[in-house]
ZAMARKOL-398888 format. One record per residue (C-alpha): y, z, x. Coordinates in nm, 2 decimals, always signed. Layout:
north: Y, up: Z, east: X .
...
This chain:
north: +4.10, up: -2.77, east: -0.28 .
north: +4.45, up: -2.69, east: -0.41 .
north: +4.50, up: -2.64, east: -0.78 .
north: +4.87, up: -2.73, east: -0.79 .
north: +4.99, up: -2.37, east: -0.84 .
north: +4.80, up: -2.18, east: -0.57 .
north: +5.13, up: -2.10, east: -0.40 .
north: +5.23, up: -1.88, east: -0.69 .
north: +5.13, up: -1.52, east: -0.67 .
north: +4.92, up: -1.37, east: -0.95 .
north: +5.23, up: -1.17, east: -1.07 .
north: +5.44, up: -1.49, east: -1.09 .
north: +5.17, up: -1.66, east: -1.30 .
north: +5.14, up: -1.35, east: -1.52 .
north: +5.52, up: -1.34, east: -1.57 .
north: +5.53, up: -1.71, east: -1.67 .
north: +5.23, up: -1.65, east: -1.90 .
north: +5.41, up: -1.36, east: -2.07 .
north: +5.72, up: -1.57, east: -2.10 .
north: +5.52, up: -1.86, east: -2.26 .
north: +5.37, up: -1.61, east: -2.50 .
north: +5.71, up: -1.47, east: -2.60 .
north: +5.86, up: -1.82, east: -2.64 .
north: +5.55, up: -1.92, east: -2.85 .
north: +5.62, up: -1.62, east: -3.08 .
north: +5.98, up: -1.75, east: -3.11 .
north: +5.84, up: -2.10, east: -3.21 .
north: +5.65, up: -1.93, east: -3.49 .
north: +5.94, up: -1.72, east: -3.61 .
north: +6.19, up: -2.01, east: -3.61 .
north: +5.93, up: -2.23, east: -3.78 .
north: +5.89, up: -1.97, east: -4.06 .
north: +6.27, up: -1.96, east: -4.09 .
north: +6.29, up: -2.33, east: -4.13 .
north: +6.00, up: -2.33, east: -4.38 .
north: +6.17, up: -2.06, east: -4.59 .
north: +6.49, up: -2.27, east: -4.58 .
north: +6.31, up: -2.58, east: -4.70 .
north: +6.14, up: -2.38, east: -4.97 .
north: +6.47, up: -2.23, east: -5.09 .
north: +6.65, up: -2.57, east: -5.12 .
north: +6.57, up: -2.59, east: -5.50 .
north: +6.63, up: -2.22, east: -5.57 .
north: +7.01, up: -2.24, east: -5.63 .
north: +7.13, up: -2.09, east: -5.30 .
north: +7.22, up: -2.40, east: -5.10 .
north: +7.42, up: -2.22, east: -4.83 .
north: +7.14, up: -1.99, east: -4.73 .
north: +6.88, up: -2.26, east: -4.77 .
north: +7.08, up: -2.50, east: -4.55 .
north: +7.16, up: -2.24, east: -4.29 .
north: +6.79, up: -2.13, east: -4.27 .
north: +6.67, up: -2.48, east: -4.25 .
north: +6.92, up: -2.58, east: -3.97 .
north: +6.89, up: -2.26, east: -3.77 .
north: +6.51, up: -2.26, east: -3.81 .
north: +6.47, up: -2.62, east: -3.71 .
north: +6.70, up: -2.59, east: -3.41 .
north: +6.53, up: -2.27, east: -3.30 .
north: +6.19, up: -2.42, east: -3.35 .
north: +6.27, up: -2.73, east: -3.15 .
north: +6.44, up: -2.53, east: -2.87 .
north: +6.17, up: -2.27, east: -2.84 .
north: +5.90, up: -2.53, east: -2.84 .
north: +6.08, up: -2.72, east: -2.56 .
north: +6.11, up: -2.40, east: -2.36 .
north: +5.75, up: -2.31, east: -2.42 .
north: +5.63, up: -2.65, east: -2.30 .
north: +5.86, up: -2.63, east: -2.00 .
north: +5.71, up: -2.29, east: -1.91 .
north: +5.36, up: -2.42, east: -1.95 .
north: +5.43, up: -2.72, east: -1.73 .
north: +5.58, up: -2.50, east: -1.47 .
north: +5.28, up: -2.27, east: -1.49 .
north: +5.04, up: -2.55, east: -1.43 .
north: +5.23, up: -2.76, east: -1.18 .
north: +5.43, up: -2.67, east: -0.87 .
north: +5.60, up: -3.01, east: -0.83 .
north: +5.78, up: -3.02, east: -1.17 .
north: +6.13, up: -2.87, east: -1.20 .
north: +6.25, up: -2.87, east: -1.56 .
north: +6.58, up: -2.70, east: -1.54 .
north: +6.74, up: -3.00, east: -1.71 .
north: +6.52, up: -2.96, east: -2.01 .
north: +6.60, up: -2.59, east: -2.02 .
north: +6.98, up: -2.67, east: -2.04 .
north: +6.92, up: -2.95, east: -2.30 .
north: +6.72, up: -2.72, east: -2.52 .
north: +6.99, up: -2.45, east: -2.50 .
north: +7.26, up: -2.70, east: -2.59 .
north: +7.07, up: -2.82, east: -2.89 .
north: +7.02, up: -2.47, east: -3.01 .
north: +7.39, up: -2.38, east: -2.97 .
north: +7.49, up: -2.70, east: -3.16 .
north: +7.24, up: -2.61, east: -3.44 .
north: +7.38, up: -2.26, east: -3.45 .
north: +7.73, up: -2.39, east: -3.51 .
north: +7.60, up: -2.64, east: -3.77 .
north: +7.41, up: -2.36, east: -3.95 .
north: +7.72, up: -2.14, east: -3.97 .
north: +7.94, up: -2.44, east: -4.08 .
north: +7.69, up: -2.53, east: -4.35 .
north: +7.68, up: -2.17, east: -4.47 .
north: +8.06, up: -2.15, east: -4.50 .
north: +8.09, up: -2.49, east: -4.66 .
north: +7.81, up: -2.44, east: -4.91 .
north: +7.88, up: -2.07, east: -4.98 .
north: +7.92, up: -2.00, east: -5.36 .
north: +8.24, up: -1.87, east: -5.49 .
north: +8.29, up: -1.52, east: -5.62 .
north: +8.12, up: -1.20, east: -5.51 .
north: +7.83, up: -1.38, east: -5.33 .
north: +8.05, up: -1.58, east: -5.10 .
north: +8.09, up: -1.30, east: -4.84 .
north: +7.72, up: -1.22, east: -4.84 .
north: +7.62, up: -1.58, east: -4.80 .
north: +7.86, up: -1.64, east: -4.52 .
north: +7.75, up: -1.32, east: -4.34 .
north: +7.38, up: -1.41, east: -4.37 .
north: +7.45, up: -1.76, east: -4.24 .
north: +7.65, up: -1.60, east: -3.95 .
north: +7.37, up: -1.37, east: -3.86 .
north: +7.12, up: -1.66, east: -3.85 .
north: +7.35, up: -1.87, east: -3.64 .
north: +7.43, up: -1.57, east: -3.41 .
north: +7.06, up: -1.50, east: -3.37 .
north: +6.99, up: -1.86, east: -3.27 .
north: +7.29, up: -1.86, east: -3.03 .
north: +7.17, up: -1.54, east: -2.87 .
north: +6.82, up: -1.68, east: -2.83 .
north: +6.97, up: -1.99, east: -2.67 .
north: +7.17, up: -1.77, east: -2.43 .
north: +6.87, up: -1.54, east: -2.33 .
north: +6.57, up: -1.77, east: -2.36 .
north: +6.41, up: -1.91, east: -2.05 .
north: +6.57, up: -1.66, east: -1.82 .
north: +6.28, up: -1.65, east: -1.58 .
north: +6.30, up: -2.02, east: -1.53 .
north: +6.64, up: -2.03, east: -1.38 .
north: +6.61, up: -1.72, east: -1.16 .
north: +6.45, up: -1.92, east: -0.88 .
north: +6.73, up: -2.17, east: -0.88 .
north: +7.00, up: -1.90, east: -0.87 .
north: +6.84, up: -1.74, east: -0.57 .
north: +6.88, up: -2.07, east: -0.39 .
north: +6.51, up: -2.14, east: -0.35 .
């Protein structure tokens, strides 16, 4: 009796399992970033709170979608989710741009402005980098023409 992913070698299943674990850790990290942004909304630093909330929420949603895609691919050979991979990446890039824009718009005047903008830029850049690099193993099969 076939179990749906018997054609995958043990090393392919391990690779997908490690990828799911790494993306699961990203779900937790971005979730904590969103939570810290939500907690900081009333603390008087709206630019950092809004950037954290937007970047964290976008990263959380994107990493969760990627993790679920990997788990589906791990358990089923018939499902190809490259469309969901691209959609998750697009959402994360849009959220990165929005997080940076919110950081710039809401940055306080004076000496703190540069710091608030740079921190917002780092959060947005981290999310954009994750969007670029995440799910790399999922598209390798497609690039090789299989």
